[in-house]
N, C-alpha and C positions, 0 to 999 in steps of 0.2 A: 578384372575378375578378382575377387577377393581371396586371398590364400589362406586356408584354414590354418590355425595354429597347431603346432605339434602336441600331441597328447602328453601329459605329465608322465615322468618316469615313475616306476613303482617307488614307493617309499619317500617321494617328494611331495610338496605341497605347492600350490600356486600363491605365493606370498605376494606376488605383484598385483594379483587382482583383489585382495582383500581390501586395501585403502579404498579402492573405487566403490566397492559395495557398501562401504561405510559412509562415503561422502554424501549420499542421499539423506540418511537420517541426520547427520550432522547439518547439513544444509537447512532441513526442516526447523531443527531447533534453534539454529542460529538466526533464522528468518523471523521466526515467532518472537525470539528476544528483542530484535531490532524494531519490528512492527508494533510490539506491545510497549515500546518506550523502555523497557528494562535495560537495554543498551541503548543510551541517549545518542543523538546526532552528534557528530564531532569526536566520539570516543575511538581510539585507536584500538584495533583488533589484534592482539598478540597472539601468534600461533601457538607459542608454547603454553600460555595461560590457558588458551581455549582447548588445546588438546588434553591438558590435565582436567579441565572441567568435564569434558564430554568423555573421558576415558579411552581416548584413541590416539593414533601417532598423529604427527603433523601434516602428513599427506592429504588425508580426508578434510582436514580443516582448510588447507590451502585450496583444495578444489571446491569446498563450499564458498569460500571467500570470492575465489574467482567467478563462481556462477552468479553470486549477488552483485559483484561488480559489473558483470554484463547485464544485469537487470537494473542497474542504477542505484541500488541501495547501499553499495559501498564504493568508495573512491580510492584508487591507489595512488600514493605519492611517492615518486621515484626516490629511492634511497632512504624513505622514511617509513614506509609500510602502508597498510590499509586502514582506512577510517570509515565509520558509519557516515554516509552522506548528510551533510549539513547545508541545506539550500540556502542560498543568498536571495534576496528580494528579487533580483532579476530573474533567477531560476524559478521561483514560485509563480511570478507572473507569467513566464513562458508556458508553465505547467498548466496554468489556469486558462490561458488562451487556447491551448490545444484541447482542453477539457470542454470548453464552452462548445465547440463545434461537435466534438463526438458525444458528449452527453445529451445534446440535442436530438442527434441521430438516434441514440439508445432509447430515449424517452418516446420518440416517434414509433419505432418499431415494437417496444413494449406495450404501447397503447393498442397495438393490433394482436400481439402475441401472448402478454402475459395473462395467466388464468385468474378467475375472481378470487380463488383461494389464496394465490400469491399476493394479489393486491391487498387483501385482508391481513395477510402476514405482514406486510409492510406496515400497515397502521399499527399492528401490535408491537412491532420492533422499535417504533419511535412514538409511541402513544405519550402525550404530554405528561402523564403521571410518572412514566418510567424515566422520561427525559429529566424531569425535575429531582427524580431520586438521584440519578447518576451525576448530575450536575454537582451535587454536594458531597456524594460519597465516593464515587468512582469515574473521575473525569477520563481516564484512560478507557475505560469500558464505553464511555459515550463516544468518544472518537472511533472505537471498533464498532459501534452499532452503525455509525454513519458510514464507515466503509462497508459493512455488510448490506446496508441498504443499497448503496450504489452497485455492489456486486450482484445483488439479487435482480437489479435492473438490467445490467448487461447481459447477464447469463440467460435471462428470459428471452433475449432476442433471437437465440439459437444460431446467430451468425458467428461461426467459429473464427473467422478472421477478426472480427470486431471483439469478440471475447478476449482473444489473445492479446490485442493491443491494449485493451481496457483493463485486462488484469495486471499488467506491468504497470500501467499509469496509475492504477487505484493503489498499488503497493507504494509507488513513489510519493503519491499525495499522502498517504498514511504518516509519512515522516513530517510532514508539515501541518497536519490537522490540529495537533495539540496546540499548536502556535496560533493558527488562524482562527480557530474556534473561539479563543479567548480575546480576540480583539474586542474592544468595547462595543458592546450591543450586538455583536455578530452572532451570537449562538441563538438569540430570541428570533432575529430576523431569519436566519438559516432554517429554523424549525417552521417558520410561517411558509417559507418558500417551499420547503419539502412536503408539507401538507398539501399545498397547491398542486405539486406534481402528482401526489396520490390521488387527488380528486379528479384531475385530468384523466388518469389512467383509468379510474373507475368509470368515468364517462364514455371512454374508448374514444377520446378526441385526440388524435395524433397531432393536430396543428397546435392544439393548446399545450399538450404535453411537452412538445418540443420548445415552445415559447416559455413555458415554466421552467424548464429544465436550464435553457440557456440563460434566462434571467437569474437562476440561482447561482450559477458559477460566475456570471458576469459581475454580480454584486459582491462576491467575495473578491474578484479580481480589483475591483474598484475600491473596495475597503482597504485591501492590502496596499494598492498604489497610494492612497492618501494617508493611511494611518501608520505604515510600517516603514521603518528606514533600517539601514544596516546597524545602527546603533541599538535599535530595539532588538534585533536578531542577528548578532554578529555572528560571522562564520568562523567558529573557533575549533581547534584541535586539542583534544585532551591526551597528552603524552603518556599519562599513567597507564592506559591500555586496559584490556579486559581479556 
């Protein structure tokens, strides 16, 4: 049985709880900086600098970093500190192998459960004109649009366990999208594959939707395997910190 905490004495404040209340907003802000690429993979997260940046003590920063580490977006190095995760080629391939299976399931369920309005919203999100504009003006926004596309798919399934798994996996993939997306020829190929998924969803064909989704992820896996080595994307750590 949980023992209730004693009430605060008159004239005192519960200062021990204040950092915990702040850790949520700090976590959200720090996560957005990482997923948007404004804090790049491999950069050291300096607690003191982040506490000054966010205007809080170091405790909520430490709690936020710990939560991000649990989600795979940050890696703790013993006696060296915490760094934004910078995936190796092997780690990228492992992520894509898992995604191929799960994205296929997501697409199959979405073909049954996604509304017509949501399918049309996907077409608007990545319509060719918008993609071409973002390609030249806002590459980070294009990667974000891809993340939003996959998020809309898995949320449409209504399967809470699948949504929880895919949410974490999708965030981890955002750390590598800006690299894999710009492998030679990958963006144009990926857009064609994505339009195929949308067409299968519109046709309410679960077998085709699953096949298209798996082919989309497998193509990314194969291209990374053939075109990418550790020299192209070294796993580096930046001691300067942020």
